[in-house]
N, C-alpha and C positions, 0 to 999 in steps of 0.2 A: 550524316552520321558523324559523331565525335571521333577525334583521333584517339585510338586506343593505346598508342605507344606511351604517351605520358601517363595515362591512367594505369596501364599495366605496371609501369615503374613505381608509381605511387602505391599500388596495392602490394607489390613485392616488398617495398620498404616497410610498409605497415606490418606485413606478415612477419618479417624479420625482427622488427621491433617487439612485437608481441611475443614471439618465440623466445627472444633473448630475455625479456622481462620474466617470463614464466620459468626459464631455466635458471636465471641469475637469482631469483627469489626462492628457488626450491618450491615452486608452486605456492608462493606466498607463505612459505614456512610450514606448509601442510605435510611436507615430507618428514617432519619431526613430530613424534607423538606429543600431545599436550602435556602429559605428565613430565616428560623430559624438559619441555620448555619452561615449566614452573619449578623444576627441581624436586619434584615429588617422586617417590618410588612407586606409589600407587595412588590412584584417585578414588579408590573404593571407600576409604575411611574419611574422605573429605566432605564437609558440608557443602551443598551446592552454592551457598552464598560466599564461601571462601574462594571459590573459583569463578565467581560471577564475571569479573573483569576479563579473565582469561577466556571464558566461554564467549563473551561478546566479541573479543578480538578474533577468536577462531571463526566465529560466524561471519565476521566481516571479511576475513581472509578467504573463506569459502566463496562468498559473494563476488569478491574481486577476481578470483580465479575463474569462476563460472562466467563472468562477464567477458574476460579475456578469451576464454575458450570459445564462447559463442561468436565473438567478433572474429576470431581467427578462422573459424569455420565459414563465416559469411565471406571473408576476404578470399579464402581458398576457393569457395564456390564461384565467386566472380571471375577469378583467374581461370578456372575450369571452363566457364561459359565463354571466355575469350578464345580458348583453344578450340572449342567446338563450333564457334560462330554464332552462339545464342546470346552473346553479350549485347546489352542495350535493348533487349526486347522484354517488355513487361511480362512477367510470368502469370499475371492474372488475365489481362485483356489481349495479350499478344501484339500490342501496338508498340511502336518505338518509344523508348524512355527519352524524356526531354534532355537535350545536351547540357543545359544548366544544372539539371539534377545530377547527372552523371559526373559533372565537374565538381559539384559540391559533395557528392557521396558516390565515389567510384564503385562501391560494393552494392549499389541499389539494385533491388530485384524487381521493383514495381515502379510504374509511373506515379506522378504526384497524386492523381485522382484515385488510383487504386490503393495507394498507400494510406491516403486519408480515409478511404472506406474501410480498409483493414484495421486502422487505429480505432475508428468509431465502433466497429463491430466488436473489437477486443474489449473496449471499455464497457459496452452494454452486456456482452455475453459472460464476461469473466467476473461474476458477482457472487457474493457469499450465498450459500444455499438457504441461510436463515431468512433472506429477504423474500423467499417464496411464501412464507407464512405471515409476513408483515403486510398489513393492509390499512392504508396505503403506506408504502415504505418512504421514509424521509419526506413526508408531505405534511402540511398543516392538517390537524385533525380537530374536529369539533363534534363531539358525540352527544351534545345536548339533545334531549327529546328522544333519545334511543334507549333501549333497555341495556344500558351499559354503565357499569360502575367503575370503569377504569379511569386512570389518570391520563387525560387526553392533552393534546397540544394547547388548547385554550387554558387548561389548568396550569400548565407549565408557564405560559406567558404571564398569567396572573400572579404566580409566585415570584417570578423574576421581577415583574413590575413592582411588587410589594417591597422589594429590598430597599427601594428609595423612598418609601412612604411609611416608615415606622412612626407610630403615634407617640411612643414613649421611649426616649433614648436609653432609659435605665432598664427597660425590659429586654429579655433575650429575643433574638431574632425569631426563635421558634414560636414565640407567642404572637408574633406579628405576621405570620404567614396567613393572610386572609384572601381567600378566593371563594368561589361558589361552594356552598356546603361547609364553610368555615374551615376549610383545610382538611376535611375528612371525607373518605369515600362513602362510608355508611354513617347515618345519624348517630348510632350507638357509640361510635368512636369519638364523638364530640364530648363525651363525659370526661371531665378532667380528673386527675388523680385526687385532687382535694375534694371534689364533689363526690367521688367514689368513697373516700374515707368518711365523709359526713353521713353517708348512707349505711355505713356499717353499724351494727348494734353496740 
């Protein structure tokens, strides 16, 4: 088992550093209302674009504060586990956490294998709900031969490949988008504006 004396000291120093940073910055300036920070009496009559930069900075401050608060919580939890004798035991598989991992990350809650499993699960489970209706999501699609009139992945590739194959440099790029179906989903859409005008009485 790794010597916890050095790790306890490192965790205490990190906790003090984070607490000092939060106190010194006034929670990253979030203790001051945004209207006061920009010198406005009220934000009610301000167009959102006028406060865009300030809103971005405020969102960044919130993210920084949240990051520090979460890290402080993790450090305090590790110190608490040291007091109860649970430190160095993986919270997932209940095996000992590797010494090298604890030296690199004194606040580690899981062993390397369980942490990797947790990370991979988070990446696959925490996906936008819209992906449930996409079929297949983020994959190559070729819908030829199906009862489908949508713009598929093959059509996209043909359009992009066509950017380097313009036949007439003087023509607009829109006239040069050639892929199956001439660039149109339905044949009726292939009628040009000029052809339409010629058909008028």
